[in-house]
C-alpha positions in Angstrom: -0.2 0.2 -0.1 1.6 2.9 -1.3 1.3 6.3 1.2 -1.6 9.1 -0.2 2.0 11.5 -0.1 3.5 9.7 -3.0 0.5 9.6 -5.2 0.6 13.1 -6.8 4.4 14.1 -6.1 7.1 11.0 -5.7 10.7 11.8 -5.3 13.4 12.2 -8.1 15.1 8.5 -8.1 18.5 8.2 -7.4 20.8 5.4 -8.7 22.0 2.9 -6.8 25.6 2.7 -5.0 27.9 2.2 -8.4 30.9 1.0 -6.5 33.4 1.3 -3.7 33.6 4.6 -2.3 35.1 6.3 0.8 33.4 9.1 3.0 33.8 11.3 6.3 30.1 9.8 7.2 27.7 6.8 5.8 24.4 7.2 6.9 21.8 4.6 6.6 18.1 5.1 6.0 17.0 8.0 3.9 13.9 8.9 6.1 14.0 12.0 8.7 16.5 11.2 11.1 18.7 10.3 8.2 18.2 13.0 5.5 18.5 15.7 8.2 21.7 14.6 9.9 23.7 14.4 6.1 22.0 17.9 5.2 23.2 19.2 8.8 26.7 17.4 8.0 26.8 18.3 4.5 26.2 21.7 5.5 29.2 21.9 8.1 31.5 20.3 4.6 31.8 17.0 6.0 31.4 14.8 2.9 28.5 12.6 3.2 26.9 9.4 1.7 23.3 8.4 2.6 22.6 4.5 1.8 18.5 3.8 1.4 17.3 -0.1 1.0 14.6 1.3 -1.0 13.3 4.6 -2.0 13.4 8.1 -0.2 10.6 7.9 2.9 9.8 4.4 1.7 9.1 3.1 5.0 7.9 5.1 8.0 8.6 8.8 7.6 6.9 8.9 3.7 3.9 6.9 5.6 4.0 9.1 8.9 0.6 11.6 9.5 3.6 14.6 9.5 2.0 16.4 12.7 5.0 18.5 13.6 3.6 19.2 17.8 4.8 19.5 21.2 1.3 18.1 22.8 1.9 14.1 21.7 -1.0 12.5 22.8 -0.1 11.4 26.5 3.5 11.3 26.3 4.2 14.2 28.3 2.4 11.9 31.3 3.9 8.6 30.3 7.9 10.7 30.6 6.9 12.2 33.7 5.7 9.5 35.2 8.7 7.7 34.6 11.3 9.7 34.8 10.5 12.9 36.6 9.1 16.7 35.7 12.9 17.6 34.7 13.6 14.9 32.4 10.2 15.7 30.7 11.3 19.5 30.6 14.2 18.7 28.2 12.8 16.0 26.0 10.2 18.9 25.4 13.3 21.0 25.2 14.7 18.5 22.7 11.3 18.7 20.5 11.1 22.7 20.3 14.3 22.4 19.1 13.2 19.7 16.2 9.7 22.2 15.9 12.0 25.1 15.1 14.7 23.9 13.4 12.4 21.8 10.6 9.8 25.2 10.7 12.9 27.2 9.3 13.9 24.8 7.1 10.6 24.2 5.4 10.1 28.2 5.6 13.3 28.6 3.6 12.9 25.6 1.0 9.1 27.0 0.0 7.9 23.8 2.1 4.2 24.6 2.7 3.0 24.2 6.4 0.1 25.0 7.9 -0.1 26.4 11.6 -3.0 24.4 13.6 -3.5 23.5 16.6 -3.2 20.2 18.1 -5.6 18.1 20.6 -5.6 15.1 22.4 -9.3 14.2 23.3 -11.2 11.9 25.6 -13.6 9.0 23.6 -15.2 8.8 26.5 -15.7 10.1 30.1 -12.9 7.6 31.0 -10.5 9.0 29.5 -10.7 12.5 30.8 -8.5 11.7 34.0 -6.0 11.1 31.1 -6.8 14.4 29.4 -6.2 16.0 32.7 -3.0 14.0 33.2 -1.3 15.5 30.1 -2.8 18.9 30.8 -0.9 19.2 33.9 2.1 17.5 33.1 2.8 19.8 30.1 1.4 22.7 32.2 4.0 22.1 34.4 7.0 22.0 32.0 5.9 25.4 30.6 3.8 24.3 27.7 0.6 26.7 27.3 -2.1 23.9 27.2 -5.5 24.5 27.5 -8.4 22.0 28.9 -11.6 22.0 26.3 -14.8 21.1 27.4 -16.1 20.1 24.2 -15.3 20.4 20.3 -17.0 21.1 16.8 -16.7 17.7 15.2 -19.2 15.0 14.2 -17.6 12.0 16.5 -18.0 11.9 20.3 -15.6 13.8 22.5 -15.7 14.2 26.0 -13.4 17.2 26.6 -9.5 17.6 25.9 -5.9 19.5 26.0 -5.3 21.7 23.1 -2.0 23.4 22.3 -2.2 26.3 19.8 0.6 27.0 16.9 1.3 23.7 15.9 2.0 22.6 12.6 1.2 19.8 10.0 3.4 19.2 6.8 3.5 16.9 3.5 6.1 14.5 5.0 7.0 13.5 1.3 8.0 17.1 0.5 10.2 18.2 3.5 12.2 14.6 2.6 12.6 15.9 -0.9 13.6 19.4 -0.3 16.4 17.7 2.6 17.8 15.5 -0.4 18.2 18.4 -2.9 19.7 20.4 0.1 22.3 17.4 0.7 22.9 17.2 -2.6 23.4 21.2 -3.1 26.2 20.7 -0.3 27.8 17.6 -2.1 26.4 15.0 -0.4 25.6 11.6 -2.2 22.2 9.6 -1.6 21.8 5.8 -3.0 18.6 4.3 -3.3 18.1 0.2 -3.5 21.3 -0.5 -1.7 20.6 -2.1 1.1 22.9 -1.7 4.1 24.2 -5.3 5.0 27.5 -5.9 6.7 29.5 -4.0 9.0 32.9 -4.2 9.8 35.2 -1.6 11.9 38.7 -0.9 10.3 41.4 1.3 11.4 39.8 3.6 13.7 36.3 3.6 11.4 33.5 1.6 9.5 33.2 -0.2 6.5 29.5 -0.8 5.3 29.2 -3.7 3.1 26.1 -3.1 0.5 24.6 -5.4 -2.6 26.3 -2.6 -4.8 30.2 -2.4 -3.0 31.4 -1.2 0.3 31.1 2.4 1.6 34.3 3.4 3.9 33.9 6.1 6.8 35.2 7.6 9.8 31.4 7.1 11.5 28.1 5.5 10.7 24.6 6.8 11.5 22.1 3.8 11.7 18.8 5.7 11.0 16.7 2.9 10.2 14.0 2.4 12.9 15.0 0.0 14.3 18.6 -0.2 14.2 20.2 -2.6 11.9 23.3 -4.2 13.1 22.3 -4.5 16.6 20.9 -7.9 18.0 21.4 -7.8 21.5 21.3 -4.0 23.1 18.8 -1.9 21.7 16.3 -4.2 19.6 15.0 -5.7 22.3 14.4 -2.2 24.4 11.8 -1.4 21.7 8.2 -2.5 20.7 7.3 -2.6 17.0 3.9 -0.9 16.6 1.9 -1.3 13.3 -0.8 1.4 12.8 -3.2 2.0 9.7 -4.4 5.6 8.1 -6.4 6.3 5.3 -7.5 9.5 3.3 -10.6 10.3 2.6 -12.7 13.1 0.3 -15.5 14.3 2.6 -19.0 16.1 1.6 -18.9 18.2 4.8 -16.8 20.3 7.0 -13.2 18.9 8.2 -11.9 19.5 11.3 -9.4 22.1 11.2 -7.4 20.8 14.4 -4.7 17.8 14.6 -7.0 15.8 16.7 -5.4 12.1 18.7 -7.4 10.0 21.6 -6.1 9.3 24.8 -7.1 6.0 24.8 -7.5 3.3 22.7 -8.2 2.3 20.0 -6.4 5.4 18.9 -8.0 7.8 16.5 -5.7 10.0 14.9 -7.3 13.0 12.4 -5.7 15.6 10.3 -6.8 17.9 7.0 -4.3 17.9 4.1 -4.8 20.9 1.3 -4.5 19.3 -2.2 -5.1 20.9 -5.6 -8.6 19.3 -5.6 -9.9 20.2 -1.9 -9.1 19.5 1.3 -8.6 16.0 2.7 -9.3 14.4 5.5 -6.9 11.6 7.4 -7.5 9.3 9.7 -5.3 7.0 11.7 -4.6 5.0 14.3 -6.2 1.1 15.2 -2.5 -0.1 16.1 -1.1 -3.3 17.3 2.0 -5.1 18.1 3.6 -6.1 14.7 2.8 -10.1 13.9 0.7 -10.5 16.8 -3.1 -10.0 16.0 -4.6 -12.6 14.7 -6.2 -10.4 11.7 -4.6 -7.5 10.5 -7.2 -6.6 8.2 -9.7 -6.5 10.8 -8.2 -3.5 12.6 -8.5 -1.6 8.7 -12.1 -2.1 8.6 -12.5 -1.1 12.2 -11.0 1.9 11.1 -12.8 2.8 8.1 -16.2 2.1 9.7 -15.5 4.4 12.4 -14.8 7.1 9.5 -17.8 5.7 7.8 -20.2 6.6 11.2 -18.8 9.6 11.5 -18.4 11.2 8.5 -21.3 9.8 6.2 -20.9 10.3 2.6 -16.6 9.8 2.7 -14.9 8.7 0.1 -12.1 6.6 0.5 -9.4 8.0 -1.3 -6.1 5.8 -0.3 -5.2 3.6 2.6 -1.9 2.9 4.0 0.2 1.9 7.2 3.5 2.8 9.2 5.5 0.9 11.4 7.1 3.0 15.0 8.9 1.8 17.6 8.0 2.3 21.3 10.5 2.1 23.8 9.9 0.4 27.0 12.0 3.4 29.0 9.4 5.9 27.1 12.2 7.9 25.8 13.9 7.9 22.3 17.5 6.5 22.3 20.5 8.3 20.3 23.6 7.0 21.1 25.7 4.1 19.9 25.3 1.2 18.9 27.5 -0.6 21.1 28.6 0.7 24.2 31.9 2.1 24.0 32.0 1.7 19.7 31.2 5.4 19.1 32.2 5.7 15.6 28.6 3.9 14.7 25.4 5.9 16.1 21.8 5.5 16.1 18.7 7.1 16.8 15.0 5.1 17.7 12.0 4.7 20.2 10.1 7.9 19.1 6.6 6.4 20.0 4.8 7.7 16.9 6.5 11.2 16.9 8.9 10.9 15.0 9.0 14.3 13.1 10.0 16.5 15.9 11.7 14.0 17.7 13.5 12.7 14.7 15.0 16.1 13.3 15.9 16.7 17.5 17.6 13.5 16.9 19.3 14.7 13.9 20.4 17.7 15.5 21.8 15.7 18.6 23.9 12.9 16.1 25.4 15.9 14.2 26.4 17.6 16.9 28.5 15.1 18.6 30.6 14.9 15.1 31.0 18.4 14.6 31.1 19.5 18.6 27.8 21.3 18.5 26.0 19.0 20.7 22.7 20.4 22.3 22.6 20.4 26.0 19.6 18.1 26.2 21.2 15.4 24.0 22.3 13.5 27.3 18.6 12.3 27.9 18.5 10.9 24.7 21.3 9.0 25.2 20.6 6.8 28.0 21.4 9.0 30.9 18.4 9.3 32.8 16.3 8.3 35.6 13.5 5.8 36.0 15.7 2.5 36.2 13.8 0.2 38.5 10.7 0.9 36.5 12.2 0.7 32.6 13.9 -2.8 33.8 10.3 -3.6 35.2 8.7 -3.0 31.6 11.9 -4.4 30.0 11.6 -7.5 31.8 7.8 -7.9 30.5 8.8 -6.8 27.1 11.3 -9.7 26.9 9.1 -12.4 28.6 6.8 -11.7 26.1 9.3 -11.9 22.9 10.3 -15.2 24.7 6.5 -16.1 25.1 6.4 -15.6 21.0 9.5 -17.7 20.1 8.5 -20.4 21.9 4.8 -20.8 21.0 5.9 -20.2 16.7 8.1 -23.0 17.2 5.6 -25.0 19.2 3.0 -24.7 17.1 5.0 -26.3 14.2 5.0 -29.4 16.0 1.6 -30.3 14.9 1.1 -28.7 11.5 2.4 -30.8 8.2 2.3 -29.1 4.5 -1.3 -29.5 3.2 -2.9 -27.3 0.6 -2.0 -24.6 -1.2 -3.1 -20.9 0.0 -5.9 -19.5 -1.7 -5.5 -15.7 -3.4 -4.3 -13.4 -0.9 -3.7 -16.0 2.2 -1.1 -17.4 3.7 0.2 -20.1 6.5 3.3 -21.5 8.1 3.8 -24.9 8.2 6.4 -27.7 8.5 7.9 -29.6 5.3 9.8 -32.0 6.9 12.3 -30.8 9.4 11.9 -27.5 7.5 9.6 -24.4 9.2 8.1 -23.0 5.9 5.9 -19.8 5.2 3.6 -20.5 2.2 1.4 -17.9 0.5 -0.5 -17.1 -2.7 -0.4 -13.5 -4.2 -1.2 -12.4 -7.5 -1.7 -15.9 -8.9 1.9 -16.8 -7.7 2.7 -18.9 -4.9 5.3 -18.3 -2.8 7.2 -20.8 -0.1 10.0 -19.1 1.9 11.8 -20.3 5.1 9.2 -19.2 8.2 12.4 -18.6 10.5 13.1 -14.6 10.7 16.8 -14.0 9.4 17.1 -11.4 12.5 16.5 -13.8 15.8 14.7 -16.6 14.2 11.4 -15.9 15.5 8.4 -17.9 13.3 7.0 -15.2 11.2 3.1 -14.8 10.6 1.2 -14.1 8.0 -0.2 -10.0 7.4 -3.4 -10.6 5.6 -4.3 -6.9 5.6 -0.8 -6.0 3.6 0.2 -9.7 2.2 3.6 -9.6 4.5 5.4 -12.0 6.8 5.7 -10.2 10.1 8.2 -11.1 13.0 6.1 -11.2 16.3 9.8 -10.8 18.0 11.0 -7.6 17.1 9.0 -6.5 13.6 10.9 -7.7 10.7 8.9 -7.4 7.7 9.1 -9.5 4.8 7.2 -9.4 1.3 5.7 -12.7 0.1 8.8 -13.4 -1.7 10.6 -13.1 1.4 12.5 -9.5 0.4 13.0 -7.6 3.6 10.7 -4.8 4.1 11.8 -3.6 7.3 12.6 -4.2 10.8 16.1 -5.3 12.5 16.5 -8.1 9.6 19.1 -7.4 6.6 19.0 -10.8 5.5 15.6 -12.0 2.8 13.7 -15.0 4.2 15.4 -18.0 1.7 13.9 -20.1 -0.4 
């Protein structure tokens, strides 16, 4: 499912890497973090190369709702509860830094933005306690939020908290402008070039790809869930899938950015197009690979929109993947402790536009000696260790359960009939766990063992993909890597 943002304005295609090269810094991933970091470094005269396995914005950034906001659902109360008001204040300062830099960049590069209020609202009376807690947490760190009793919208609300003068943007327009800025300052961008291997060499790194090697003094891993990490960072994240749809609506469209305080999540914003304003509705998220039917989540989102916006015509639908940190704070720092030449950024909990730019400011600052004062809180130097350890134990127990149940389920299965069109199943062929599916009239049979940490993949009936319930790696029907920490395909 191609995101709505690419429909009218696809990004220009870049060539793959054409052979071995050497640069100051290699950036892996051409989303908001990777391109902003590369732009900041290129502006300082650094030789930069960006490697993108697919196309610019192909994964999370290009599928984002692209809300530029310091009011982020119920994030403030979650961070304050885990780490205290002082850490929350620095988190907000980091996001303010990202907010300001991005809006300045958009103004300088003629990228249209709309300044609109952000709202966290209660879907029912029980959710209002979370709304009030968000109001109190944001006011405690100086944000001028306000409590609102009711909103003039067609869907049910029971009050909310509002922060004025936030913004929204077309994420693909931002990524396109960032890419052009990188190249204008001498940086290089290579698409269809997957980073597959990393080795350290003479105080630097060498990144092996399917088209050659890139030698550099430093590497920035900006792939959502960090590739090349198997033990330290990825287990501290929960991979989450959510769904989005664009609608043409016959009546008025809400002019504020809404997100619900509880579950199932409802996220709304409007988007200007040449044909008129469009309504974007998102939500119904879940942990990757851990539900019986992803299609049911999509149907529920579409049914909700049809109920509260009668006559809404579906224009496009797509999905996005985000990573929720068990510490409740993003991580921006070394992929491996004691090895500062390879840095990463992850754990934005669905607020990656401001957090991603803040992460880029921190990453580029470490290499240029201009690190922001709040960067330490994004590098793991934080309080709340006891609560985080407990949350980590729960998360790892869940991963272990999915690992064991996936393999145990295979003991009771054997090869059988070919799946019908659009369906997939995991079965045992002799001693081999096999993932079998039929898509567009072609049947594929690949290994069912994820190439990251050997979890058994599950079929995603909404997107026709193989999804790993351990850490969120996703594969096409033929086993090609789509996203996640995995770098190798599922073999035939």
